[in-house]
C-alpha positions as CSV (number, residue, x, y, z in Angstrom):
1,M,69.6,-97.3,21.2
2,L,67.1,-94.5,21.0
3,T,65.7,-95.2,24.4
4,T,69.2,-95.6,25.9
5,L,70.5,-92.3,24.5
6,S,67.3,-90.5,25.4
7,T,67.4,-91.8,29.0
8,L,71.0,-90.8,29.3
9,A,70.3,-87.3,28.1
10,V,67.5,-86.9,30.5
11,L,69.5,-88.3,33.4
12,F,72.4,-85.9,32.6
13,F,70.1,-83.0,32.4
14,I,68.5,-83.9,35.8
15,A,72.1,-84.2,37.2
16,H,72.8,-80.8,35.7
17,V,69.8,-79.2,37.4
18,Y,70.6,-80.9,40.7
19,L,74.2,-79.9,40.7
20,L,73.5,-76.3,39.7
21,F,71.0,-75.8,42.5
22,T,73.0,-77.5,45.2
23,S,76.2,-75.5,44.3
24,F,74.8,-72.7,46.4
25,G,73.6,-73.1,49.9
26,E,74.5,-73.0,53.6
27,K,78.0,-74.3,52.8
28,G,78.5,-71.4,50.5
29,F,79.5,-71.6,46.8
30,Q,80.9,-75.0,45.9
31,K,83.0,-74.5,42.8
32,K,83.5,-78.2,42.0
33,K,79.8,-78.9,42.0
34,Y,79.2,-75.8,39.9
35,L,81.8,-77.0,37.3
36,W,80.2,-80.4,37.2
37,S,76.8,-78.8,36.6
38,H,78.2,-77.2,33.5
39,I,79.9,-80.4,32.3
40,T,76.7,-82.4,32.7
41,L,74.9,-79.8,30.6
42,W,77.6,-80.1,27.9
43,I,77.3,-83.9,27.9
44,T,73.5,-83.5,27.6
45,G,74.1,-81.4,24.5
46,V,76.4,-83.9,23.0
47,L,74.0,-86.8,23.7
48,A,71.1,-84.8,22.1
49,C,73.3,-84.0,19.1
50,G,74.2,-87.7,18.8
51,L,70.5,-88.7,19.0
52,T,69.6,-86.4,16.2
53,I,72.5,-87.5,14.0
54,L,71.5,-91.1,14.4
55,F,67.7,-90.8,14.2
56,A,66.7,-87.7,12.3
57,G,64.7,-88.5,9.2
58,K,63.8,-92.0,10.4
59,S,60.3,-90.9,11.6
60,V,60.9,-92.0,15.2
61,S,60.1,-88.5,16.5
62,G,58.8,-85.3,15.0
63,V,61.1,-83.3,17.3
64,I,64.2,-85.3,16.3
65,D,63.3,-85.0,12.6
66,V,63.6,-81.2,12.8
67,F,67.3,-81.7,13.2
68,D,67.7,-83.3,9.8
69,T,71.2,-81.9,8.9
70,P,74.5,-82.1,10.7
71,V,74.5,-78.4,11.1
72,K,71.1,-78.4,12.8
73,S,72.3,-81.2,15.0
74,A,75.5,-79.3,16.0
75,L,73.3,-76.4,17.0
76,L,72.3,-78.5,20.1
77,I,75.8,-78.5,21.3
78,V,76.0,-74.7,20.6
79,L,72.8,-74.3,22.5
80,A,74.2,-76.2,25.5
81,L,77.3,-74.0,25.5
82,V,75.3,-70.8,25.1
83,L,73.0,-71.8,28.0
84,S,76.1,-72.6,30.1
85,A,77.6,-69.2,29.3
86,I,74.4,-67.4,30.1
87,A,74.0,-69.2,33.4
88,H,77.7,-68.5,34.3
89,T,77.2,-64.8,33.6
90,I,74.0,-64.7,35.7
91,V,75.8,-66.5,38.6
92,K,78.9,-64.3,38.3
93,L,77.0,-61.0,38.2
94,L,73.9,-61.7,40.4
95,V,74.5,-64.7,42.7
96,L,78.1,-64.6,43.7
97,P,78.1,-61.0,44.9
98,K,75.5,-62.0,47.5
99,Y,77.9,-64.7,48.7
100,N,80.8,-62.3,49.0
101,T,79.1,-59.6,51.1
102,P,80.9,-58.7,54.3
103,A,78.0,-60.0,56.5
104,Q,78.2,-63.4,54.7
105,T,82.0,-63.5,55.0
106,A,81.8,-62.8,58.8
107,V,79.2,-65.6,59.2
108,S,81.3,-68.1,57.3
109,E,84.5,-67.3,59.3
110,N,82.7,-68.3,62.5
């Protein structure tokens, strides 16, 4: 169970990174991919929380044992949501304005 949940968490995180970086490119900003990048990050947080709830205090991992209370485990979900909010703010303020410049709009219309 530990290996399965850990593998799922890693795979969802890899999917998150892939979807995030491929949301922007020659085809412009892809909202659906960007949304799924956030969803996969949230799922990663839930899986990590579940891992710590199930295995904290059982000496399977020193890292997992740090999250020995339900509140500490829930912080993993909070962390995922905060990272998502920070990433969204950076994209909204720094990345999207570059995709909405007049030169970019003229290129995408052709």
